[in-house]
C-alpha positions as CSV (number, residue, x, y, z in Angstrom):
1,X,-13.4,60.3,78.2
2,X,-15.9,61.7,76.1
3,X,-19.3,60.6,76.1
4,X,-20.8,58.4,74.0
5,X,-22.4,60.1,71.3
6,X,-25.5,58.8,69.3
7,X,-26.2,59.1,65.4
8,X,-29.6,60.4,64.5
9,X,-31.0,58.0,62.2
10,X,-32.3,60.3,59.4
11,X,-35.6,59.0,57.3
12,X,-35.0,59.6,53.5
13,X,-38.0,59.7,51.9
14,X,-37.7,59.0,47.9
15,X,-40.1,57.7,45.3
16,X,-37.9,55.3,44.5
17,X,-37.7,53.5,48.0
18,X,-39.0,50.6,49.4
19,X,-39.4,50.8,53.1
20,X,-38.2,48.3,55.8
21,X,-40.2,49.2,58.7
22,X,-40.1,47.7,62.7
23,X,-41.9,48.7,65.8
24,X,-42.5,47.5,68.7
25,X,-44.5,47.2,71.6
26,X,-44.4,49.5,74.7
27,X,-41.6,48.0,76.9
28,X,-41.1,45.0,74.4
29,X,-44.5,43.4,76.0
30,X,-45.9,41.0,73.8
31,X,-49.5,43.0,73.3
32,X,-49.7,40.9,70.0
33,X,-49.7,37.9,71.2
34,X,-53.4,37.3,71.0
35,X,-55.3,36.7,67.4
36,X,-57.3,39.7,68.0
37,X,-54.8,41.7,69.0
38,X,-53.1,40.6,65.5
39,X,-56.6,41.1,63.8
40,X,-56.7,44.3,65.2
41,X,-53.0,45.2,63.4
42,X,-54.4,43.3,60.1
43,X,-57.0,46.0,59.8
44,X,-55.4,49.2,60.5
45,X,-52.7,47.7,57.6
46,X,-55.7,47.4,55.3
47,X,-57.5,50.6,56.5
48,X,-53.8,52.7,56.5
49,X,-53.0,51.2,52.8
50,X,-56.3,52.7,51.7
51,X,-56.0,55.7,52.8
52,X,-52.0,56.1,51.9
53,X,-52.3,54.4,49.2
54,X,-49.0,52.0,49.8
55,X,-47.4,48.7,48.3
56,X,-47.4,46.4,50.8
57,X,-44.6,43.5,50.1
58,X,-44.3,41.5,53.4
59,X,-45.0,41.6,57.2
60,X,-45.0,39.7,59.9
61,X,-46.9,40.3,63.4
62,X,-44.7,39.0,66.4
63,X,-45.7,38.8,70.1
64,X,-44.0,42.0,70.7
65,X,-42.7,43.8,67.7
66,X,-44.0,44.2,63.4
67,X,-42.2,44.0,60.3
68,X,-43.3,45.9,57.8
69,X,-41.8,46.1,53.9
70,X,-44.2,48.5,51.8
71,X,-43.6,50.6,49.0
72,X,-45.1,54.1,49.8
73,X,-46.7,56.8,47.4
74,X,-46.4,59.6,49.8
75,X,-44.3,59.8,52.7
76,X,-44.1,56.8,55.9
77,X,-45.2,59.2,59.3
78,X,-48.5,59.0,58.3
79,X,-49.2,55.8,57.3
80,X,-47.3,55.0,60.9
81,X,-49.2,57.2,62.6
82,X,-52.3,55.8,60.8
83,X,-51.4,52.0,61.5
84,X,-50.4,52.4,65.4
85,X,-52.8,54.9,66.3
86,X,-55.9,52.5,65.4
87,X,-54.0,49.5,67.4
88,X,-53.6,50.7,70.3
89,X,-57.2,52.9,70.7
90,X,-58.4,49.6,70.5
91,X,-55.7,48.1,72.7
92,X,-56.9,50.4,75.6
93,X,-60.6,50.5,74.6
94,X,-61.1,47.0,75.0
95,X,-58.9,46.6,78.0
96,X,-60.8,48.8,79.6
97,X,-64.3,46.8,78.8
98,X,-63.0,43.8,79.6
99,X,-59.5,43.4,81.3
100,X,-59.1,46.9,83.4
101,X,-56.7,45.1,85.7
102,X,-54.4,44.8,82.9
103,X,-54.7,48.9,82.0
104,X,-51.4,49.0,84.2
105,X,-49.4,47.9,81.6
106,X,-50.2,50.2,79.4
107,X,-49.9,53.5,81.6
108,X,-47.6,56.1,81.2
109,X,-47.4,58.5,84.3
110,X,-46.5,61.9,82.5
111,X,-44.2,64.9,84.4
112,X,-47.4,66.3,85.1
113,X,-48.9,63.6,86.7
114,X,-51.1,62.5,84.0
115,X,-51.6,59.1,83.0
116,X,-52.4,57.9,79.6
117,X,-52.1,54.9,77.8
118,X,-49.3,53.3,75.4
119,X,-49.3,50.2,73.0
120,X,-46.0,51.1,71.1
121,X,-42.9,52.2,72.3
122,X,-41.9,55.9,71.5
123,X,-40.8,56.7,68.4
124,X,-41.0,56.1,64.6
125,X,-39.2,52.3,65.2
126,X,-36.7,50.9,62.8
127,X,-37.6,52.5,59.2
128,X,-34.7,51.4,56.5
129,X,-34.5,52.7,52.6
130,X,-34.5,50.0,50.2
131,X,-33.8,50.6,46.7
132,X,-31.7,47.1,45.3
133,X,-33.7,43.8,44.3
134,X,-31.1,42.0,46.7
135,X,-31.8,43.6,50.1
136,X,-35.6,44.1,49.0
137,X,-36.0,40.0,48.2
138,X,-33.2,40.1,51.9
139,X,-35.6,41.9,53.8
140,X,-38.6,39.9,52.3
141,X,-36.6,36.5,53.6
142,X,-35.9,37.6,57.4
143,X,-39.2,39.3,57.5
144,X,-40.7,35.5,57.0
145,X,-38.2,33.6,58.8
146,X,-38.2,36.3,62.0
147,X,-40.9,34.0,63.7
148,X,-39.2,30.6,62.6
149,X,-36.4,32.4,64.6
150,X,-38.3,33.2,67.5
151,X,-39.2,29.7,67.7
152,X,-43.1,30.2,67.1
153,X,-42.9,28.0,64.5
154,X,-41.4,25.3,62.5
155,X,-41.7,26.9,58.9
156,X,-42.6,30.8,57.6
157,X,-45.5,29.3,56.3
158,X,-46.5,27.6,59.1
159,X,-47.3,31.3,61.2
160,X,-50.3,32.4,60.4
161,X,-49.7,36.3,60.8
162,X,-46.9,36.6,58.6
163,X,-47.2,37.7,54.7
164,X,-45.3,34.2,53.9
165,X,-48.4,31.8,52.9
166,X,-49.6,34.7,50.1
167,X,-45.9,34.2,48.7
168,X,-46.6,30.3,48.9
169,X,-50.3,30.8,47.6
170,X,-51.8,34.0,45.5
171,X,-54.7,35.2,48.0
172,X,-53.3,33.5,50.7
173,X,-53.1,34.8,54.5
174,X,-54.6,37.8,56.5
175,X,-54.0,40.1,54.1
176,X,-53.3,40.4,49.9
177,X,-50.2,41.6,48.8
178,X,-48.8,44.0,46.2
179,X,-47.0,40.5,44.2
180,X,-46.9,41.9,41.0
181,X,-45.2,45.4,42.1
182,X,-42.2,43.5,43.8
183,X,-38.9,43.6,41.4
184,X,-37.9,40.1,40.6
185,X,-35.7,38.3,42.5
186,X,-31.8,38.3,41.2
């Protein structure tokens, strides 16, 4: 019997593609369940957006993962690094100071015995290129329905850590969106 062969997902950097990004907390733990951690995430997205000049079309912060739909001007890895490192550093620092008994949940021991701390799963997460408006709007709807499907709220506008409310009322929600740059709904 042949071993299972895994295909490596190729990331395509294209100036004409939106990107749907999904990344998870370390060991799928609900590290983003507190308002504090969600605010760290919003701050990190805002700073990365300013530094890397990407358009933010949709997002949701779930207790154990994040979905972003962006239109990047450059490549995605530096954007992801800026967001993830910022949140991770704040989380580790806060935990050391306020809840050191929980540091072991973030701890990873390397082969050399050195302990480091992780907030996020290794790797780049899920990254999908989108270029047709129908798929972009499917992604937006999927992102906004995520907390409803998870049983966290009754409707997408009820979840405070989502862009859904910004679609309902411009300027509402935890961060402004670049709604004028989204292709029209088909």
